[in-house]
N, C-alpha and C positions, 0 to 999 in steps of 0.2 A: 825298352825304356818303361818303368811303372808309372802311368798317367795319375795314379792316385797320389805319388809323391810329388810330381812335377806340377801337378794343376794348382795346389796351395802356392807354390812360389810364384807361379804366374799371376795369380788373383792378388797376392800380397803387394805386387808393384803399383797397380793403379788404386788399390785400397790405401796404401800408404801416401800417395800423392794427393787423393782427395782429402785424406784427415787432416794433412798438413796445411792445404790450401783453405780448408774450413777453420782451422785454428787460427790461421793469420786474418782472415776475414772476420773472426769473432773478437779477436784482441783489438783490430781496428775501430770496429763498430762501438766497443764498449768505450774505447779510449774517446771517440768523438762525442758520444753520449755524456761522459763525464766533462769533457771539455765544455759542452753546451750548458751543462747544468751548473758548472763553477762560474762560468762567464756572466751569467744573469741576461744574456742576449738571446734574441729570437735565432733559431737556426738559420734563417735565410741571411740575417745581419753577419753572422758569425761566417758564414760561407763565403760571403761577399768579401770580407775583411781577409780570409785565408787566400782567396782568389788574387785580391789585389797585391798581397804579400808575395805570392809566387810570380806575379808579372815581373817583379823587379829583378828576378834570378833566372827566368826563362826566356828565350830569344822569341821574338814574334815573327811567325812564319806567314806571309802574305796576309797578314792582318788577322789570321784565324783566331789566335790565342786572345787578342783584344776584343774581338767581337764575343768571345765567350765571358770575358770580364764583364763587359757592359751588360750582357744578359743576365750574369748572376748578380749585378750590383743591385741590392735591395733597397739602397737607400732613397732612390727617387720616389719609389712606390710608398715608402713609409712616410715622406713628407707629403705625397699627394693624399694620402689618407687623412693626414693631419690638416691640411687646407681644407680638404672636403668636409671634415668634421665640424670646422668652424665657418664654413660657407664663406671663405675669404673672397671678397670682391676683385679680384685681380683681372687684368684686361685680356689675359690668354688663358687657354686651358689649363687646369691644375696641374695636370701630368707635365706639361711643357715648362711651366714655372717651378716645378718640384725639380726637373733637371737643371734649371738655372741656378737653383740654391747650391746643388750637391757641385756642380762645376766651378762656381764662385768659391765655395768652401775650400775646395781641393785647391785651386789656384792660390789661394792665400794661406793655406795650411791652418784652417780653422775647423772646429767641429762643425759637421754638416747640419747640426740641430741648432746652432746658435742663432743664425740671422732669423730663420722663421719664428724661433722663441722670442726674440727680441721684438719682432715685428707685432706678435700676438700680445705681449706685454705692454709695449708702447701705444698700440692703435688698434687693439682687438683683431689683428690681423687685418690691417689697411681699411678698417670700418670707421675710425675715428681720427681723422687727421686734418690739418689745415687745409681747405678748399684748394685744389689744384696744385698741391705741393708734391705729391706722389711720394711724400716722406713717411713710410709705414713704420720707421725705426726711432721715430723722436730725435733724430740726428740734428743736433744743432738748434733745437727749438728751445728758446728760453723767453718767457713773455710773448711780446710782440715781435721777437725776432723768429724767423723761420727761413731754414735752408730749404730750397724748392728743387726738385730734380725733373728732368724732362720726362722721366718714365719711372715706374718702380724698379725696372731692370737696372737704370743708371743708379739710382738710390742704392740698391743691393750692391753693386760694385764699389761707389764710394765708400760706404758704411765698411764694407769687408776689407778694402784697402786700408781704411783708418784703424780698425780692430787689429789688423795684422801688423802694421807699421807702429802704432803707438800703444799697443797693448800686448798682444802676445809676444812680440818680440822682447818685451820688457818684462816677462814673466807674469802678466796679467792675463791669466787663462780661465779663470773659475769665474761664474757670475759675481760672486760677493767681491772678487778682487777687481773686475771691470766696473762694477758699480760706483765705487768710491771715486773713479774718474769720468765715467760716463754720464752719471747722475748723482753727483754729491749730495744733493738734499735728501736722497732717499734714506730711511733709517733701517733698510734690509728687506722692504717688501718687494723691491724690484728684483733683488736677486733670488728670493724665494720664489717670485713669480716666473721668472726666467727658467730657473732650475726645474720646476714643476712642469713647465710646457717642454723642457728638453727630455724629461723623464717619460713623457707620452709619447716621444719618439723613438723609444728602443725597440 
C-alpha cells in the first residue's frame, strides 16, 4: 500500500471534524453577540434570562440546575449596585435586600427594577419618609394619612402584592400607566423619575 496516497485520507478525517466544530462555534458565538447587541441588555442580564427560560424546559437533577440558575442570575447584583450607589439606609446588608427585591418581584410577576425605582422616586431610597413608617414607596401616604409597616421588607411585600393585584393584572404595567392610579396628582414627573431609575438598573 502506498502511504503517500493513504496519509492524506487519514489526515482529512480529523481535519474535517475540527473544521466543522470551529464553524459551529463561530456561528453560535456570532449569534450570541448579535443577540446581546440587539437586546440592549448587559451580557450578564441576558445570560440570566436565557438560563431562567431554560429552567422551565429542563428537569432539575438533585438541585444542580437550580443552583446554576441562581449563580447566573445577575439581577440581585444589579440592584445591589443601585442601592450602594445611592447609599440607601436599609437595615440589612444591600446584597441581602437586593435578593428580597428580586424574590418579591418574581413572586408577583413584576419587573425586578420596579420596586427599587419607586422607592427611589418616593423617598430617595428610604431616606425621606415619615418617621417609623418603614414606607419607602409612598404607599397610602396622603397629607396626614400614613400607612406604616413593621419593616421595609413587609412594606415591599404589601406594595408588590398591590401592584400585582390592582395594576399589572389590569394591564397597568408601565410607569406612566401606574402613575395615573398610584399618584394621580403627578403631572408626569413621577413616571419619568421611576423610568429613569429603572433604566439605571439595566
